[in-house]
N, C-alpha and C positions, 0 to 999 in steps of 0.2 A: 635270849633273843625273843622268845614268845612273850615274856613278860614286858619287854620293851615295846613290842608291836601292839599288844593289847592296851598298854598305857597310852601309847600314841593315839590309838583309835578312840579311847575315852576322851582324851584331850581335844581331839578334832570334833568329836560329837558334841561336847560341851561348848566348844567355841562356836559351832554352828547354831546351837540353841541360844547363845548369848547375843547373836547379832539381831539388831532391831531394824525393821524396815523403815526407810525414810518416808516422810509424808510427801505427797505431790508438791505441796508448798515448798518444802526444802529442796526437792529435785528441781523445781523451777528456779530456785535461787532466792526465795523469800521476797520480802517487801520491795527491795531495791529492783529486782528483776521484773516483778509484776508492774511496778511503776514505769519501768522502761518499755515493757510490752504495751502498756496503755498509751504512753506518749507516742511510740512508734505507730500504733494503730490509728491514733488521731491524725498523725501526719499522713498515713496511707489514705485515710478517708478524705482528707483535705485535697489531695491531688487526684482523686478518682471522680471524674465527671458523672459517672453513673450513680455512685453511692452518695456523694456529697448532698444532693437535694433532699435525701431522707433526714438530714441533720440540720436543715435550715430552721432557724429560730430556736435551736437547742441551746441550753445553758451548758457550754462545754466544760466549765469548771465542775459542775454537778455531774455531768457525764463521766468525766475523768475520775472523780471521787467515787462514784457508785460502781463504775466498772472495776476499779482497783479493789474495792470492797468485795464485789461479787466474785472476782477471780480468786482472791484470797480465801473466801469462804468455800467456794467450790473445790479448792485445792487442799482443804483441811487445814488452812492456816488459822491464826489467832483472830479471825474476824467473823462478824455476823453481818450478812447482807441486810441492809435496812431500807433498800429502795423499793420501788413499785414492782409488781410482778411483770414478767415479760409480756404477758397478754395486755396489761394496762399500758405499758410503755409503747407497744407497737400497734395499739388499736388505731384503726383508720389509716394506717400506712399502706395497706395492700401490697406488702412485700412479696415479690415474685420469687420463684425457685431460683431463677438466674441471679437475681440481685442478692439473695441470701447466700448462694454459693460464692459469689464474687466477694461478699463481705467476709466469708470464712477464709478465702484466699488472702485477703488483706490482713486478717488476724495471723495467719500462718507467716506471712511476710514479716509482720511485726515481731513475732516470736523468734524467727530466724535472725533478724537484726539484733535482737537482744541476746543472742547466743544460746538459745534454748535448743537442746538436741531434739531431733525429730521424734525419737522414742518418747520423750517427755511431752512434746507438743501433742502427740497422738493421745496420750493419757488425758491431757486437759481437754482436748476436743471431744473425747468420748464422754467426759463428764458434762460438757456443755450441750452435747447433742440432744438430750431429751427436751431442751428448751425450744428446739426448732419448731415444734407444733404450735407453740404460743406466739410465734413471730410471723409465720407465713399467712398471707391472704387475710389478714385481720382488718 
């Protein structure tokens, strides 16, 4: 009996060591889900009268491409972000705290619509949060 229990403990310990942690990219659902998040986000922006003016004159196809690339990169996916810095992109916009927070809410809505669990949404938001300083009041 002791031999069986100790063998079982060894097997469980080894099984625990063998598990690999999924990347955030995989937790999000990969390329397909990131594309859905970005499409949902663009739709959210389109119907928000407070946020839409920030995107006037934007190249939406480029915005879609670079945001997908950035989310993939931030989530440790197989992408490298090749766009401008957040400070460059948001220069002259004078984004307020209110509008920044509203935009985050739109992103949360977009992730929810794409079926991303709240726990995973929070992980992505935590990785995006350091960019906040480069967006506000520029």
